[in-house]
C-alpha positions as CSV (number, residue, x, y, z in Angstrom):
1,X,-31.2,16.4,33.8
2,X,-28.6,14.5,32.2
3,X,-26.0,15.1,30.4
4,X,-26.8,15.3,26.8
5,X,-25.8,11.9,24.6
6,X,-23.3,13.9,22.3
7,X,-21.5,15.0,25.1
8,X,-21.5,12.1,26.9
9,X,-19.9,10.3,23.7
10,X,-17.4,13.0,23.2
11,X,-16.2,12.7,26.8
12,X,-15.5,9.0,26.4
13,X,-13.6,9.6,23.3
14,X,-11.4,12.1,25.1
15,X,-10.9,9.4,27.9
16,X,-9.8,6.8,25.6
17,X,-7.3,8.5,23.5
18,X,-5.9,9.5,26.7
19,X,-5.6,6.2,27.9
20,X,-4.0,5.3,24.4
21,X,-1.8,8.2,24.3
22,X,1.9,6.9,24.1
23,X,1.2,3.5,23.4
24,X,1.6,3.9,19.4
25,X,3.0,0.6,17.6
26,X,6.9,1.0,17.6
27,X,8.1,2.2,14.9
28,X,9.2,-0.2,12.1
29,X,12.6,-0.5,10.8
30,X,12.7,-0.2,6.6
31,X,12.2,-3.2,4.9
32,X,15.5,-4.7,2.7
33,X,16.2,-6.9,0.5
34,X,18.0,-10.4,0.3
35,X,21.7,-9.8,-0.7
36,X,20.8,-12.0,-3.3
37,X,18.0,-10.1,-4.8
38,X,19.4,-8.2,-7.4
39,X,17.0,-4.8,-8.1
40,X,19.8,-3.9,-10.8
41,X,17.1,-5.9,-13.4
42,X,13.9,-5.3,-12.1
43,X,12.6,-5.4,-15.8
44,X,13.4,-9.0,-15.7
45,X,12.8,-10.1,-12.1
46,X,10.1,-13.1,-12.8
47,X,6.9,-13.2,-10.5
48,X,7.8,-15.9,-8.6
49,X,11.6,-14.2,-7.4
50,X,9.3,-11.1,-6.7
51,X,6.9,-13.4,-4.2
52,X,10.0,-15.2,-2.7
53,X,11.0,-11.4,-1.5
54,X,7.6,-10.4,-0.7
55,X,6.8,-13.4,1.9
56,X,9.8,-11.9,3.8
57,X,8.3,-9.1,4.4
58,X,6.0,-7.7,7.2
59,X,2.6,-6.5,6.0
60,X,-0.4,-4.6,8.3
61,X,-3.6,-6.2,7.4
62,X,-5.2,-4.3,9.9
63,X,-7.8,-1.8,8.3
64,X,-7.2,1.5,8.9
65,X,-3.7,1.2,8.0
66,X,-5.0,-1.4,5.3
67,X,-7.9,-1.3,3.2
68,X,-10.3,-3.5,1.5
69,X,-13.0,-2.9,-1.3
70,X,-14.9,-4.1,-3.7
71,X,-13.1,-3.0,-7.0
72,X,-15.3,-3.8,-9.9
73,X,-18.3,-2.3,-11.2
74,X,-21.0,-4.9,-12.6
75,X,-25.0,-3.6,-12.8
76,X,-24.5,-0.6,-11.2
77,X,-22.7,-2.5,-8.2
78,X,-19.4,-2.9,-6.7
79,X,-18.4,-6.3,-6.8
80,X,-15.1,-8.5,-6.7
81,X,-13.4,-7.2,-3.1
82,X,-9.7,-6.8,-2.5
83,X,-7.5,-6.2,0.7
84,X,-4.1,-3.9,0.3
85,X,-1.7,-4.6,2.8
86,X,1.0,-1.8,3.7
87,X,5.0,-3.2,4.2
88,X,4.9,-1.8,7.8
89,X,8.4,-0.3,7.0
90,X,7.8,1.4,4.1
91,X,6.9,4.4,5.5
92,X,10.6,5.3,6.6
93,X,12.3,4.8,3.4
94,X,13.9,7.8,1.8
95,X,13.9,8.6,-1.4
96,X,17.1,7.1,-2.5
97,X,16.4,4.2,-0.7
98,X,12.8,3.8,-2.6
99,X,14.5,4.9,-6.1
100,X,16.6,1.6,-6.1
101,X,13.1,-0.6,-5.7
102,X,11.0,-1.6,-2.6
103,X,8.0,-3.4,-2.4
104,X,5.8,-1.3,-0.8
105,X,2.1,-3.6,-0.4
106,X,0.5,-6.8,-0.7
107,X,-2.5,-6.7,-2.7
108,X,-4.8,-9.6,-2.6
109,X,-7.9,-10.0,-4.8
110,X,-11.2,-11.8,-5.5
111,X,-10.5,-11.3,-8.9
112,X,-8.8,-9.6,-11.8
113,X,-8.7,-5.8,-11.8
114,X,-6.9,-5.1,-15.6
115,X,-6.8,-1.3,-14.6
116,X,-4.4,-1.8,-11.7
117,X,-3.0,-5.0,-13.5
118,X,-4.2,-7.7,-10.5
119,X,-5.3,-10.9,-10.6
120,X,-6.6,-12.9,-8.5
121,X,-4.8,-13.7,-5.6
122,X,-1.6,-12.6,-4.6
123,X,-0.2,-9.5,-6.3
124,X,3.0,-7.4,-5.3
125,X,3.3,-3.8,-5.7
126,X,6.7,-2.7,-6.1
127,X,8.0,1.4,-6.5
128,X,11.5,2.1,-8.1
129,X,13.1,5.1,-10.4
130,X,14.9,4.2,-13.4
131,X,15.8,6.5,-16.0
132,X,15.2,9.4,-14.0
133,X,11.8,8.3,-14.1
134,X,9.9,6.8,-11.1
135,X,7.3,3.3,-11.7
136,X,4.6,1.4,-10.0
137,X,4.9,-1.8,-10.8
138,X,2.4,-4.5,-9.7
139,X,3.2,-8.3,-10.0
140,X,0.9,-10.7,-10.7
141,X,0.8,-14.2,-9.0
142,X,-2.5,-15.6,-11.0
143,X,-1.5,-13.5,-14.1
144,X,2.1,-14.3,-14.0
145,X,2.7,-10.8,-15.3
146,X,3.4,-7.7,-14.6
147,X,2.3,-4.5,-14.9
148,X,4.3,-0.8,-14.9
149,X,3.2,3.0,-14.6
150,X,5.2,5.6,-15.1
151,X,4.4,8.2,-12.4
152,X,5.4,12.1,-13.2
153,X,6.4,12.4,-9.6
154,X,5.9,10.9,-6.0
155,X,3.6,12.9,-4.0
156,X,4.7,15.3,-0.9
157,X,3.0,16.6,2.4
158,X,5.2,19.4,3.4
159,X,5.1,19.9,6.9
160,X,3.8,16.2,7.4
161,X,5.9,13.1,8.5
162,X,4.5,9.8,8.3
163,X,4.9,7.5,11.6
164,X,2.9,4.0,9.7
165,X,2.6,2.8,6.6
166,X,-0.8,3.4,4.9
167,X,-2.6,1.9,1.9
168,X,-5.8,2.6,0.5
169,X,-8.1,1.9,-2.7
170,X,-9.3,5.3,-3.7
171,X,-13.0,4.6,-5.8
172,X,-14.2,6.7,-8.4
173,X,-17.8,6.5,-10.3
174,X,-16.4,3.4,-12.3
175,X,-12.8,3.6,-11.4
176,X,-9.7,2.9,-8.7
177,X,-6.2,3.8,-8.1
178,X,-4.3,2.7,-5.4
179,X,-2.4,5.0,-3.0
180,X,0.5,4.1,-0.3
181,X,2.9,6.0,1.6
182,X,6.6,4.9,1.0
183,X,8.6,8.1,2.2
184,X,6.3,9.7,-0.4
185,X,2.9,9.0,-1.7
186,X,2.8,6.6,-4.0
187,X,-0.1,6.4,-6.8
188,X,-1.0,3.8,-9.1
189,X,-3.7,4.1,-11.5
């Protein structure tokens, strides 16, 4: 009599997990801005300037850390894929670094998604704090515009320490929001 299939699969997973234990990706340093990038005037920063900064960063495009989903609903079906890739060092940002402002993810989209301020092509997700309020801003290259949202707060998960940057699209019946960890949890509705 053979071993049940489920037990074989569980055993294989256990061996695989043991084999890769301790081989996690090395910690990434927090992202840094070029010395010439002044965030005090981020409200007047052009999309081109944000792109110039954004292309200097390192993004994790591996699904699991990154996410890819169809965002639009047409005739009852989801269409219009977008991929969100977290900046590799964003999880290491402390609250003061984040308050000064950072790009936390790059989003590439097949089509525009107005609710999130996404245009087709490349978009940059920036988070900062101005006037005591947290802001989540998407800079869209195709639209040559930015879409800002004031956040009540950033989410936290007491007792949990992030060890990798991640970013997701959370899908509702007809709405989508973005989520990323950048020292804390950053939503964009």
